[in-house]
PyMOL commands that place a pseudoatom at each C-alpha (Angstrom):
pseudoatom trace, name=CA, resn=MET, resi=1, chain=A, elem=C, hetatm=0, pos=[112.242, 219.557, -53.727]
pseudoatom trace, name=CA, resn=ASP, resi=2, chain=A, elem=C, hetatm=0, pos=[111.149, 216.824, -51.250]
pseudoatom trace, name=CA, resn=LEU, resi=3, chain=A, elem=C, hetatm=0, pos=[110.912, 213.204, -52.013]
pseudoatom trace, name=CA, resn=LYS, resi=4, chain=A, elem=C, hetatm=0, pos=[107.283, 213.008, -52.222]
pseudoatom trace, name=CA, resn=SER, resi=5, chain=A, elem=C, hetatm=0, pos=[107.134, 215.833, -54.858]
pseudoatom trace, name=CA, resn=LEU, resi=6, chain=A, elem=C, hetatm=0, pos=[109.898, 214.318, -56.796]
pseudoatom trace, name=CA, resn=ALA, resi=7, chain=A, elem=C, hetatm=0, pos=[107.951, 210.862, -56.944]
pseudoatom trace, name=CA, resn=LYS, resi=8, chain=A, elem=C, hetatm=0, pos=[104.787, 212.696, -58.215]
pseudoatom trace, name=CA, resn=LEU, resi=9, chain=A, elem=C, hetatm=0, pos=[106.862, 214.480, -60.869]
pseudoatom trace, name=CA, resn=LEU, resi=10, chain=A, elem=C, hetatm=0, pos=[108.494, 211.180, -61.985]
pseudoatom trace, name=CA, resn=LEU, resi=11, chain=A, elem=C, hetatm=0, pos=[105.124, 209.535, -62.071]
pseudoatom trace, name=CA, resn=ALA, resi=12, chain=A, elem=C, hetatm=0, pos=[103.692, 212.264, -64.202]
pseudoatom trace, name=CA, resn=VAL, resi=13, chain=A, elem=C, hetatm=0, pos=[106.547, 212.248, -66.688]
pseudoatom trace, name=CA, resn=GLY, resi=14, chain=A, elem=C, hetatm=0, pos=[106.329, 208.513, -66.982]
pseudoatom trace, name=CA, resn=MET, resi=15, chain=A, elem=C, hetatm=0, pos=[102.723, 208.549, -67.644]
pseudoatom trace, name=CA, resn=PHE, resi=16, chain=A, elem=C, hetatm=0, pos=[103.275, 211.268, -70.371]
pseudoatom trace, name=CA, resn=VAL, resi=17, chain=A, elem=C, hetatm=0, pos=[105.887, 209.204, -72.116]
pseudoatom trace, name=CA, resn=LEU, resi=18, chain=A, elem=C, hetatm=0, pos=[103.890, 205.979, -71.852]
pseudoatom trace, name=CA, resn=MET, resi=19, chain=A, elem=C, hetatm=0, pos=[100.821, 207.715, -73.349]
pseudoatom trace, name=CA, resn=ALA, resi=20, chain=A, elem=C, hetatm=0, pos=[102.798, 209.427, -76.099]
pseudoatom trace, name=CA, resn=PHE, resi=21, chain=A, elem=C, hetatm=0, pos=[104.390, 206.067, -77.337]
pseudoatom trace, name=CA, resn=SER, resi=22, chain=A, elem=C, hetatm=0, pos=[101.285, 203.948, -76.844]
pseudoatom trace, name=CA, resn=MET, resi=23, chain=A, elem=C, hetatm=0, pos=[98.954, 206.158, -79.048]
pseudoatom trace, name=CA, resn=PRO, resi=24, chain=A, elem=C, hetatm=0, pos=[98.857, 205.190, -82.654]
pseudoatom trace, name=CA, resn=ASP, resi=25, chain=A, elem=C, hetatm=0, pos=[99.769, 207.781, -85.132]
pseudoatom trace, name=CA, resn=ALA, resi=26, chain=A, elem=C, hetatm=0, pos=[97.241, 208.874, -87.877]
pseudoatom trace, name=CA, resn=ALA, resi=27, chain=A, elem=C, hetatm=0, pos=[98.783, 206.428, -90.490]
pseudoatom trace, name=CA, resn=ARG, resi=28, chain=A, elem=C, hetatm=0, pos=[98.657, 203.393, -88.117]
pseudoatom trace, name=CA, resn=ALA, resi=29, chain=A, elem=C, hetatm=0, pos=[95.025, 204.350, -87.151]
pseudoatom trace, name=CA, resn=GLN, resi=30, chain=A, elem=C, hetatm=0, pos=[93.918, 204.330, -90.696]
pseudoatom trace, name=CA, resn=ASP, resi=31, chain=A, elem=C, hetatm=0, pos=[95.567, 200.934, -91.372]
pseudoatom trace, name=CA, resn=ALA, resi=32, chain=A, elem=C, hetatm=0, pos=[94.108, 199.343, -88.197]
pseudoatom trace, name=CA, resn=ALA, resi=33, chain=A, elem=C, hetatm=0, pos=[91.734, 196.475, -88.714]
pseudoatom trace, name=CA, resn=LYS, resi=34, chain=A, elem=C, hetatm=0, pos=[88.082, 197.606, -88.630]
pseudoatom trace, name=CA, resn=LEU, resi=35, chain=A, elem=C, hetatm=0, pos=[85.965, 195.423, -86.569]
pseudoatom trace, name=CA, resn=ASP, resi=36, chain=A, elem=C, hetatm=0, pos=[82.290, 195.055, -87.222]
pseudoatom trace, name=CA, resn=GLY, resi=37, chain=A, elem=C, hetatm=0, pos=[80.148, 193.273, -84.635]
pseudoatom trace, name=CA, resn=LEU, resi=38, chain=A, elem=C, hetatm=0, pos=[76.928, 191.543, -85.440]
pseudoatom trace, name=CA, resn=ARG, resi=39, chain=A, elem=C, hetatm=0, pos=[75.024, 194.587, -84.443]
pseudoatom trace, name=CA, resn=GLY, resi=40, chain=A, elem=C, hetatm=0, pos=[76.754, 196.444, -87.492]
pseudoatom trace, name=CA, resn=GLY, resi=41, chain=A, elem=C, hetatm=0, pos=[77.383, 199.601, -85.487]
pseudoatom trace, name=CA, resn=THR, resi=42, chain=A, elem=C, hetatm=0, pos=[73.929, 200.057, -84.270]
pseudoatom trace, name=CA, resn=PRO, resi=43, chain=A, elem=C, hetatm=0, pos=[74.065, 201.799, -80.748]
pseudoatom trace, name=CA, resn=LEU, resi=44, chain=A, elem=C, hetatm=0, pos=[73.052, 199.670, -77.891]
pseudoatom trace, name=CA, resn=ASP, resi=45, chain=A, elem=C, hetatm=0, pos=[70.100, 201.816, -77.089]
pseudoatom trace, name=CA, resn=ARG, resi=46, chain=A, elem=C, hetatm=0, pos=[68.440, 200.914, -80.451]
pseudoatom trace, name=CA, resn=ASP, resi=47, chain=A, elem=C, hetatm=0, pos=[67.394, 197.484, -82.027]
pseudoatom trace, name=CA, resn=ASN, resi=48, chain=A, elem=C, hetatm=0, pos=[68.393, 196.295, -85.379]
pseudoatom trace, name=CA, resn=PRO, resi=49, chain=A, elem=C, hetatm=0, pos=[65.545, 195.313, -87.591]
pseudoatom trace, name=CA, resn=SER, resi=50, chain=A, elem=C, hetatm=0, pos=[65.068, 191.435, -87.642]
pseudoatom trace, name=CA, resn=HIS, resi=51, chain=A, elem=C, hetatm=0, pos=[66.198, 189.486, -90.663]
pseudoatom trace, name=CA, resn=ALA, resi=52, chain=A, elem=C, hetatm=0, pos=[63.270, 188.022, -92.566]
pseudoatom trace, name=CA, resn=PHE, resi=53, chain=A, elem=C, hetatm=0, pos=[62.927, 184.330, -91.689]
pseudoatom trace, name=CA, resn=LYS, resi=54, chain=A, elem=C, hetatm=0, pos=[60.021, 181.948, -91.787]
pseudoatom trace, name=CA, resn=GLN, resi=55, chain=A, elem=C, hetatm=0, pos=[59.062, 180.419, -88.506]
pseudoatom trace, name=CA, resn=ASP, resi=56, chain=A, elem=C, hetatm=0, pos=[57.915, 176.867, -89.019]
pseudoatom trace, name=CA, resn=ARG, resi=57, chain=A, elem=C, hetatm=0, pos=[54.345, 176.169, -88.131]
pseudoatom trace, name=CA, resn=ASP, resi=58, chain=A, elem=C, hetatm=0, pos=[53.046, 172.962, -86.709]
pseudoatom trace, name=CA, resn=ARG, resi=59, chain=A, elem=C, hetatm=0, pos=[55.333, 170.410, -88.097]
pseudoatom trace, name=CA, resn=ALA, resi=60, chain=A, elem=C, hetatm=0, pos=[57.405, 167.456, -86.909]
pseudoatom trace, name=CA, resn=PRO, resi=61, chain=A, elem=C, hetatm=0, pos=[60.211, 168.465, -84.405]
pseudoatom trace, name=CA, resn=LEU, resi=62, chain=A, elem=C, hetatm=0, pos=[63.661, 168.614, -85.911]
pseudoatom trace, name=CA, resn=ASP, resi=63, chain=A, elem=C, hetatm=0, pos=[66.318, 166.208, -84.627]
pseudoatom trace, name=CA, resn=ARG, resi=64, chain=A, elem=C, hetatm=0, pos=[68.575, 167.561, -81.860]
pseudoatom trace, name=CA, resn=ASP, resi=65, chain=A, elem=C, hetatm=0, pos=[72.099, 168.470, -82.801]
pseudoatom trace, name=CA, resn=PHE, resi=66, chain=A, elem=C, hetatm=0, pos=[73.864, 167.960, -79.380]
pseudoatom trace, name=CA, resn=VAL, resi=67, chain=A, elem=C, hetatm=0, pos=[73.418, 165.919, -76.336]
pseudoatom trace, name=CA, resn=GLN, resi=68, chain=A, elem=C, hetatm=0, pos=[71.275, 167.713, -73.804]
pseudoatom trace, name=CA, resn=GLN, resi=69, chain=A, elem=C, hetatm=0, pos=[70.018, 170.076, -76.294]
pseudoatom trace, name=CA, resn=PRO, resi=70, chain=A, elem=C, hetatm=0, pos=[66.525, 171.306, -75.361]
pseudoatom trace, name=CA, resn=PRO, resi=71, chain=A, elem=C, hetatm=0, pos=[63.808, 170.236, -77.907]
pseudoatom trace, name=CA, resn=LEU, resi=72, chain=A, elem=C, hetatm=0, pos=[63.066, 172.988, -80.476]
pseudoatom trace, name=CA, resn=ILE, resi=73, chain=A, elem=C, hetatm=0, pos=[59.406, 174.324, -80.545]
pseudoatom trace, name=CA, resn=PRO, resi=74, chain=A, elem=C, hetatm=0, pos=[57.811, 172.885, -83.837]
pseudoatom trace, name=CA, resn=HIS, resi=75, chain=A, elem=C, hetatm=0, pos=[55.154, 175.607, -84.052]
pseudoatom trace, name=CA, resn=THR, resi=76, chain=A, elem=C, hetatm=0, pos=[54.823, 179.328, -83.927]
pseudoatom trace, name=CA, resn=ILE, resi=77, chain=A, elem=C, hetatm=0, pos=[54.697, 181.035, -80.527]
pseudoatom trace, name=CA, resn=ALA, resi=78, chain=A, elem=C, hetatm=0, pos=[53.679, 184.477, -81.800]
pseudoatom trace, name=CA, resn=ASN, resi=79, chain=A, elem=C, hetatm=0, pos=[51.595, 186.152, -79.070]
pseudoatom trace, name=CA, resn=TYR, resi=80, chain=A, elem=C, hetatm=0, pos=[52.241, 183.422, -76.480]
pseudoatom trace, name=CA, resn=GLN, resi=81, chain=A, elem=C, hetatm=0, pos=[52.159, 184.879, -73.032]
pseudoatom trace, name=CA, resn=ILE, resi=82, chain=A, elem=C, hetatm=0, pos=[54.565, 183.582, -70.469]
pseudoatom trace, name=CA, resn=THR, resi=83, chain=A, elem=C, hetatm=0, pos=[54.456, 185.572, -67.157]
pseudoatom trace, name=CA, resn=LYS, resi=84, chain=A, elem=C, hetatm=0, pos=[54.850, 184.621, -63.551]
pseudoatom trace, name=CA, resn=ASN, resi=85, chain=A, elem=C, hetatm=0, pos=[51.159, 184.208, -63.472]
pseudoatom trace, name=CA, resn=PHE, resi=86, chain=A, elem=C, hetatm=0, pos=[50.329, 182.479, -66.775]
pseudoatom trace, name=CA, resn=ASN, resi=87, chain=A, elem=C, hetatm=0, pos=[52.078, 180.180, -69.127]
pseudoatom trace, name=CA, resn=LYS, resi=88, chain=A, elem=C, hetatm=0, pos=[50.363, 179.564, -72.485]
pseudoatom trace, name=CA, resn=CYS, resi=89, chain=A, elem=C, hetatm=0, pos=[52.598, 176.624, -73.162]
pseudoatom trace, name=CA, resn=MET, resi=90, chain=A, elem=C, hetatm=0, pos=[50.959, 174.790, -70.211]
pseudoatom trace, name=CA, resn=ASP, resi=91, chain=A, elem=C, hetatm=0, pos=[47.617, 174.941, -72.185]
pseudoatom trace, name=CA, resn=CYS, resi=92, chain=A, elem=C, hetatm=0, pos=[48.880, 172.051, -74.288]
pseudoatom trace, name=CA, resn=HIS, resi=93, chain=A, elem=C, hetatm=0, pos=[51.927, 170.689, -72.687]
pseudoatom trace, name=CA, resn=ALA, resi=94, chain=A, elem=C, hetatm=0, pos=[50.710, 170.226, -69.024]
pseudoatom trace, name=CA, resn=TRP, resi=95, chain=A, elem=C, hetatm=0, pos=[50.513, 166.555, -68.225]
pseudoatom trace, name=CA, resn=SER, resi=96, chain=A, elem=C, hetatm=0, pos=[46.728, 166.865, -67.700]
pseudoatom trace, name=CA, resn=LYS, resi=97, chain=A, elem=C, hetatm=0, pos=[46.252, 168.377, -71.199]
pseudoatom trace, name=CA, resn=THR, resi=98, chain=A, elem=C, hetatm=0, pos=[48.482, 166.244, -73.579]
pseudoatom trace, name=CA, resn=LYS, resi=99, chain=A, elem=C, hetatm=0, pos=[45.865, 163.589, -74.218]
pseudoatom trace, name=CA, resn=THR, resi=100, chain=A, elem=C, hetatm=0, pos=[43.467, 166.154, -75.657]
pseudoatom trace, name=CA, resn=SER, resi=101, chain=A, elem=C, hetatm=0, pos=[45.969, 168.404, -77.255]
pseudoatom trace, name=CA, resn=GLY, resi=102, chain=A, elem=C, hetatm=0, pos=[48.354, 165.711, -78.704]
pseudoatom trace, name=CA, resn=ALA, resi=103, chain=A, elem=C, hetatm=0, pos=[51.458, 167.732, -77.514]
pseudoatom trace, name=CA, resn=THR, resi=104, chain=A, elem=C, hetatm=0, pos=[54.512, 166.469, -75.902]
pseudoatom trace, name=CA, resn=LYS, resi=105, chain=A, elem=C, hetatm=0, pos=[54.422, 166.258, -72.071]
pseudoatom trace, name=CA, resn=VAL, resi=106, chain=A, elem=C, hetatm=0, pos=[56.634, 168.491, -70.193]
pseudoatom trace, name=CA, resn=SER, resi=107, chain=A, elem=C, hetatm=0, pos=[59.708, 166.420, -69.094]
pseudoatom trace, name=CA, resn=VAL, resi=108, chain=A, elem=C, hetatm=0, pos=[59.742, 165.055, -65.557]
pseudoatom trace, name=CA, resn=THR, resi=109, chain=A, elem=C, hetatm=0, pos=[62.993, 166.812, -65.194]
pseudoatom trace, name=CA, resn=HIS, resi=110, chain=A, elem=C, hetatm=0, pos=[60.992, 170.167, -65.104]
pseudoatom trace, name=CA, resn=PHE, resi=111, chain=A, elem=C, hetatm=0, pos=[59.248, 169.120, -61.918]
pseudoatom trace, name=CA, resn=ARG, resi=112, chain=A, elem=C, hetatm=0, pos=[62.510, 168.976, -59.820]
pseudoatom trace, name=CA, resn=THR, resi=113, chain=A, elem=C, hetatm=0, pos=[64.087, 171.747, -57.849]
pseudoatom trace, name=CA, resn=ARG, resi=114, chain=A, elem=C, hetatm=0, pos=[67.782, 172.333, -58.153]
pseudoatom trace, name=CA, resn=ASP, resi=115, chain=A, elem=C, hetatm=0, pos=[68.153, 170.293, -54.947]
pseudoatom trace, name=CA, resn=GLY, resi=116, chain=A, elem=C, hetatm=0, pos=[66.327, 167.307, -56.466]
pseudoatom trace, name=CA, resn=GLN, resi=117, chain=A, elem=C, hetatm=0, pos=[63.044, 167.708, -54.660]
pseudoatom trace, name=CA, resn=GLU, resi=118, chain=A, elem=C, hetatm=0, pos=[59.987, 166.493, -56.733]
pseudoatom trace, name=CA, resn=LEU, resi=119, chain=A, elem=C, hetatm=0, pos=[57.255, 169.108, -57.012]
pseudoatom trace, name=CA, resn=ASP, resi=120, chain=A, elem=C, hetatm=0, pos=[53.493, 168.825, -57.941]
pseudoatom trace, name=CA, resn=ASN, resi=121, chain=A, elem=C, hetatm=0, pos=[53.951, 171.451, -60.675]
pseudoatom trace, name=CA, resn=VAL, resi=122, chain=A, elem=C, hetatm=0, pos=[56.685, 172.751, -62.928]
pseudoatom trace, name=CA, resn=SER, resi=123, chain=A, elem=C, hetatm=0, pos=[59.678, 174.085, -60.869]
pseudoatom trace, name=CA, resn=PRO, resi=124, chain=A, elem=C, hetatm=0, pos=[59.949, 177.831, -60.923]
pseudoatom trace, name=CA, resn=ARG, resi=125, chain=A, elem=C, hetatm=0, pos=[63.485, 177.566, -62.548]
pseudoatom trace, name=CA, resn=ARG, resi=126, chain=A, elem=C, hetatm=0, pos=[61.919, 175.579, -65.446]
pseudoatom trace, name=CA, resn=TYR, resi=127, chain=A, elem=C, hetatm=0, pos=[58.697, 177.553, -65.838]
pseudoatom trace, name=CA, resn=PHE, resi=128, chain=A, elem=C, hetatm=0, pos=[59.885, 180.155, -68.520]
pseudoatom trace, name=CA, resn=CYS, resi=129, chain=A, elem=C, hetatm=0, pos=[60.040, 177.842, -71.406]
pseudoatom trace, name=CA, resn=THR, resi=130, chain=A, elem=C, hetatm=0, pos=[61.706, 180.146, -73.964]
pseudoatom trace, name=CA, resn=GLN, resi=131, chain=A, elem=C, hetatm=0, pos=[64.817, 180.503, -71.655]
pseudoatom trace, name=CA, resn=CYS, resi=132, chain=A, elem=C, hetatm=0, pos=[65.869, 177.151, -73.204]
pseudoatom trace, name=CA, resn=HIS, resi=133, chain=A, elem=C, hetatm=0, pos=[63.309, 176.185, -75.897]
pseudoatom trace, name=CA, resn=VAL, resi=134, chain=A, elem=C, hetatm=0, pos=[63.285, 178.149, -79.198]
pseudoatom trace, name=CA, resn=PRO, resi=135, chain=A, elem=C, hetatm=0, pos=[61.021, 177.876, -82.207]
pseudoatom trace, name=CA, resn=GLN, resi=136, chain=A, elem=C, hetatm=0, pos=[62.356, 176.095, -85.464]
pseudoatom trace, name=CA, resn=THR, resi=137, chain=A, elem=C, hetatm=0, pos=[63.122, 178.502, -88.088]
pseudoatom trace, name=CA, resn=ASP, resi=138, chain=A, elem=C, hetatm=0, pos=[64.827, 178.722, -91.508]
pseudoatom trace, name=CA, resn=ALA, resi=139, chain=A, elem=C, hetatm=0, pos=[67.262, 181.312, -90.152]
pseudoatom trace, name=CA, resn=LYS, resi=140, chain=A, elem=C, hetatm=0, pos=[70.779, 181.087, -91.521]
pseudoatom trace, name=CA, resn=PRO, resi=141, chain=A, elem=C, hetatm=0, pos=[73.816, 181.204, -89.116]
pseudoatom trace, name=CA, resn=LEU, resi=142, chain=A, elem=C, hetatm=0, pos=[74.846, 184.649, -88.009]
pseudoatom trace, name=CA, resn=VAL, resi=143, chain=A, elem=C, hetatm=0, pos=[78.493, 183.729, -88.516]
pseudoatom trace, name=CA, resn=GLU, resi=144, chain=A, elem=C, hetatm=0, pos=[80.174, 181.004, -90.601]
pseudoatom trace, name=CA, resn=ASN, resi=145, chain=A, elem=C, hetatm=0, pos=[81.034, 177.912, -88.589]
pseudoatom trace, name=CA, resn=THR, resi=146, chain=A, elem=C, hetatm=0, pos=[82.067, 174.252, -88.895]
pseudoatom trace, name=CA, resn=PHE, resi=147, chain=A, elem=C, hetatm=0, pos=[79.680, 172.925, -86.404]
pseudoatom trace, name=CA, resn=THR, resi=148, chain=A, elem=C, hetatm=0, pos=[78.734, 169.260, -86.833]
pseudoatom trace, name=CA, resn=ARG, resi=149, chain=A, elem=C, hetatm=0, pos=[76.135, 167.179, -84.950]
pseudoatom trace, name=CA, resn=ALA, resi=150, chain=A, elem=C, hetatm=0, pos=[77.279, 164.980, -82.128]
pseudoatom trace, name=CA, resn=ARG, resi=151, chain=A, elem=C, hetatm=0, pos=[78.529, 161.577, -83.450]
pseudoatom trace, name=CA, resn=GLY, resi=152, chain=A, elem=C, hetatm=0, pos=[75.901, 159.801, -81.460]
pseudoatom trace, name=CA, resn=LEU, resi=153, chain=A, elem=C, hetatm=0, pos=[73.215, 161.732, -83.020]
pseudoatom trace, name=CA, resn=GLN, resi=154, chain=A, elem=C, hetatm=0, pos=[74.139, 161.621, -86.630]
for i in range(1, 154): cmd.bond("trace and resi %d" % i, "trace and resi %d" % (i + 1))
show_as sticks, trace
zoom trace
């Protein structure tokens, strides 16, 4: 037997031994901790039904919980269209429309490119509002946590 064949044989035997000792036996497999993700075992190609929650409608904005938190949307956005060609949010939040709508103006930071260049319109990287801003809801936390608001915001 040549050296190359001996090396392959030793590698195969070593892998077999490693697999034999690393596989849990039936008793250990039954005792193993069962992990359950937030999806609850739903396959990735299917959606879980959403939990019932009430989306707040037209109310005063809630306070922010951490520095740099994007403001929450204080109204429903059901059926709002935001595409590359149209943004329903701008019907009220564009600077030219806030006097008549009473809505908050889009922040000046939304008119800057990542390089700091000021634009005449909302920067493409800030155009899709719901990337950062979400509607206020009465939804409960998905997992228990001990989060507390930033001291400066309490």
